[in-house]
C-alpha positions in Angstrom: -48.7 59.4 -53.7 -45.2 58.4 -54.8 -43.8 58.9 -58.3 -42.7 55.6 -60.0 -39.7 55.4 -62.3 -39.7 52.5 -64.7 -36.1 51.6 -65.5 -36.5 49.8 -68.8 -34.0 47.2 -70.2 -36.2 45.4 -72.8 -39.1 46.8 -74.9 -42.1 44.5 -74.5 -41.7 43.9 -70.7 -41.2 47.6 -70.0 -44.3 48.5 -72.1 -46.4 45.8 -70.4 -45.3 47.0 -66.9 -46.1 50.6 -67.7 -49.5 49.7 -69.1 -50.3 47.4 -66.2 -49.3 50.1 -63.6 -51.5 52.7 -65.3 -54.5 50.4 -65.8 -54.3 49.4 -62.1 -55.5 52.9 -61.2 -58.7 52.3 -63.1 -59.2 48.8 -61.8 -58.9 50.0 -58.2 -60.6 53.3 -58.3 -62.9 53.3 -61.4 -61.2 56.4 -62.6 -58.5 57.0 -65.3 -56.1 58.1 -62.6 -52.8 56.7 -61.3 -49.7 57.9 -59.5 -47.1 59.7 -61.6 -44.9 57.4 -63.6 -41.8 58.1 -65.8 -40.1 55.5 -68.0 -36.5 55.7 -69.2 -35.0 53.3 -71.7 -31.5 52.9 -73.1 -32.0 50.2 -75.8 -30.8 46.8 -74.5 -29.1 46.0 -77.8 -26.2 48.3 -76.8 -25.6 46.0 -73.8 -25.7 42.7 -75.5 -21.9 42.4 -76.1 -21.5 43.0 -72.3 -24.1 40.3 -71.6 -22.3 37.8 -73.8 -19.0 38.7 -72.0 -20.5 38.5 -68.5 -19.5 42.1 -68.0 -22.2 43.0 -65.4 -20.3 46.2 -64.3 -20.7 47.8 -67.7 -24.4 47.0 -67.9 -24.9 48.3 -64.3 -23.3 51.6 -65.4 -25.8 51.8 -68.3 -28.7 51.1 -66.0 -27.4 53.6 -63.4 -27.6 56.3 -66.2 -31.3 55.5 -66.6 -31.8 55.6 -62.8 -30.1 59.0 -62.6 -32.4 60.4 -65.3 -35.4 59.0 -63.4 -34.3 60.6 -60.2 -33.9 63.9 -62.0 -37.4 63.5 -63.4 -38.7 63.3 -59.8 -39.2 59.6 -59.3 -39.3 58.4 -55.7 -38.5 54.8 -56.4 -37.9 52.5 -59.4 -38.8 49.1 -60.8 -36.8 47.4 -63.6 -39.2 45.2 -65.6 -36.4 43.0 -66.8 -35.4 39.9 -64.8 -32.0 39.4 -66.4 -31.0 43.1 -65.7 -31.2 42.4 -62.0 -28.1 40.3 -62.2 -26.3 43.5 -63.3 -28.1 45.6 -60.8 -26.9 43.3 -58.0 -23.2 43.8 -59.1 -21.1 45.8 -56.7 -21.1 49.5 -57.3 -22.2 52.9 -56.0 -25.8 53.0 -54.6 -28.3 53.9 -57.2 -30.0 57.3 -56.7 -33.4 55.7 -56.1 -34.5 52.7 -54.1 -36.1 49.9 -56.1 -38.2 46.8 -55.8 -36.4 43.6 -56.7 -38.4 41.6 -59.2 -37.3 38.2 -58.0 -38.3 39.0 -54.5 -41.7 40.2 -55.6 -42.3 36.9 -57.6 -41.0 34.7 -54.8 -43.2 36.5 -52.3 -46.2 35.7 -54.5 -45.2 32.1 -54.9 -45.0 31.8 -51.1 -48.4 33.5 -50.6 -49.9 30.9 -53.0 -48.3 28.0 -51.1 -46.2 26.9 -54.0 -43.5 24.2 -53.3 -41.8 23.7 -56.7 -41.7 26.4 -59.3 -40.6 26.0 -62.9 -38.5 29.0 -64.1 -38.7 30.2 -67.7 -36.6 33.2 -68.8 -33.5 34.1 -70.8 -30.5 31.8 -70.6 -28.8 34.3 -68.3 -31.7 34.2 -65.9 -32.3 30.5 -66.0 -28.6 29.8 -65.5 -28.2 32.5 -62.9 -28.8 32.6 -59.1 -31.7 35.0 -58.9 -34.7 32.6 -58.7 -33.0 29.6 -57.0 -31.9 32.0 -54.3 -35.2 33.9 -53.9 -37.4 30.8 -54.0 -35.1 28.8 -51.7 -35.2 31.6 -49.1 -39.0 30.9 -48.9 -38.6 27.1 -48.8 -39.6 26.7 -52.5 -37.6 24.6 -55.0 -36.7 26.1 -58.4 -37.0 23.7 -61.3 -35.2 24.6 -64.6 -36.0 23.1 -68.0 -33.5 20.7 -69.4 -30.6 22.1 -71.5 -32.4 21.7 -74.8 -35.6 23.4 -73.5 -33.5 26.2 -72.0 -32.0 26.8 -75.5 -35.4 26.8 -77.1 -36.9 29.2 -74.5 -34.0 31.6 -74.9 -34.0 31.5 -78.7 -37.7 32.5 -78.9 -37.1 35.3 -76.4 -34.4 36.9 -78.5 -35.5 36.1 -82.0 -39.2 36.8 -81.5 -40.5 38.1 -78.2 -38.2 41.1 -77.7 -39.0 42.1 -81.3 -42.8 42.0 -80.8 -43.3 38.7 -82.7 -46.0 36.5 -81.1 -46.2 33.1 -82.9 -48.7 30.3 -82.3 -46.0 27.8 -83.2 -43.7 29.2 -80.5 -46.6 29.3 -78.0 -47.1 25.5 -78.6 -43.4 24.9 -78.0 -43.5 26.8 -74.7 -46.5 24.9 -73.6 -44.7 21.6 -74.2 -41.8 22.9 -72.0 -44.3 23.8 -69.3 -46.0 20.4 -69.6 -42.6 18.8 -69.0 -42.1 20.9 -65.9 -45.5 19.9 -64.6 -44.4 16.3 -65.2 -41.4 16.9 -62.9 -43.7 18.0 -60.1 -43.9 21.7 -60.5 -47.0 23.4 -59.1 -46.5 26.7 -60.9 -44.3 28.3 -63.6 -42.6 31.6 -63.2 -42.6 33.7 -66.4 -39.4 35.5 -65.6 -38.5 37.1 -68.9 -40.9 40.0 -68.9 -42.0 39.4 -72.5 -43.1 35.8 -71.9 -46.5 36.8 -70.5 -47.2 38.2 -73.9 -47.0 34.7 -75.3 -48.2 32.5 -72.4 -51.4 33.5 -70.6 -53.0 31.8 -67.6 -55.8 30.6 -69.8 -53.5 28.4 -71.9 -50.8 27.4 -69.5 -50.8 23.8 -68.1 -49.5 25.3 -64.8 -50.6 28.3 -62.8 -48.4 31.2 -63.9 -46.3 33.7 -61.9 -46.3 36.7 -64.2 -43.2 38.7 -63.2 -44.2 41.7 -65.3 -47.6 42.2 -63.9 -46.7 41.2 -60.3 -44.0 43.9 -60.4 -46.3 46.5 -61.8 -48.9 45.8 -59.1 -46.4 45.8 -56.3 -45.1 49.2 -57.7 -48.7 50.5 -57.5 -49.0 49.4 -53.9 -45.8 51.3 -53.1 -46.9 54.4 -55.0 -50.2 54.6 -53.1 -48.7 53.8 -49.7 -50.1 50.2 -49.4 -46.6 48.7 -49.4 -43.5 50.0 -47.7 -41.0 51.9 -49.7 -38.2 49.7 -50.8 -34.7 50.2 -49.4 -32.6 48.3 -52.0 -30.4 50.6 -54.1 -28.7 47.9 -56.2 -25.8 45.7 -55.1 -25.9 42.3 -53.6 -29.0 41.4 -51.6 
């Protein structure tokens, strides 16, 4: 079995990814066993000035420090359970010391497997305004639909004032559900939850659209790699 490194960049998403990966062992084997996993986390707050400045190179250097530590801990590959961080991981720079799964590719693969044709995208303002999901979905013939500007501001504000701080509010859940309803009204047949904290707020049972849970999809893909049911990734950061 292969040793997973979790390259964390936000708290709740990293914790949910770690938990899902570990619990997947029990779900698949009936035993409390799973491949080795190590998590490294440099608090994302230190990177927020660089995010605001669009300084992806500085953020990439911080993430590379975590990747180095994961490699020294014996990890064979990594996942980064933070969608926005992939914009920095894609920035030009030296290869990371470990290969990793790209979260947008994992989500887009699942959307294609489900036969989706138009997917709503909910995440941070950086992710919603960025190229990750339009590119990954378009490569599979799937349209990416973004909330309108006001809804994007709302989704982003709740992420940074509540979700990353462990606050789960029924009022905010209702606001997100209305955003998803509007995406459904624009022809979406699924919604991608591509801030890794959003699945803590929006579950399949309450969502007006089928959900693509980036956090759990990434964790399960990582488990597949770790047990040899999925090929080892080759991406080591940089442009896809």
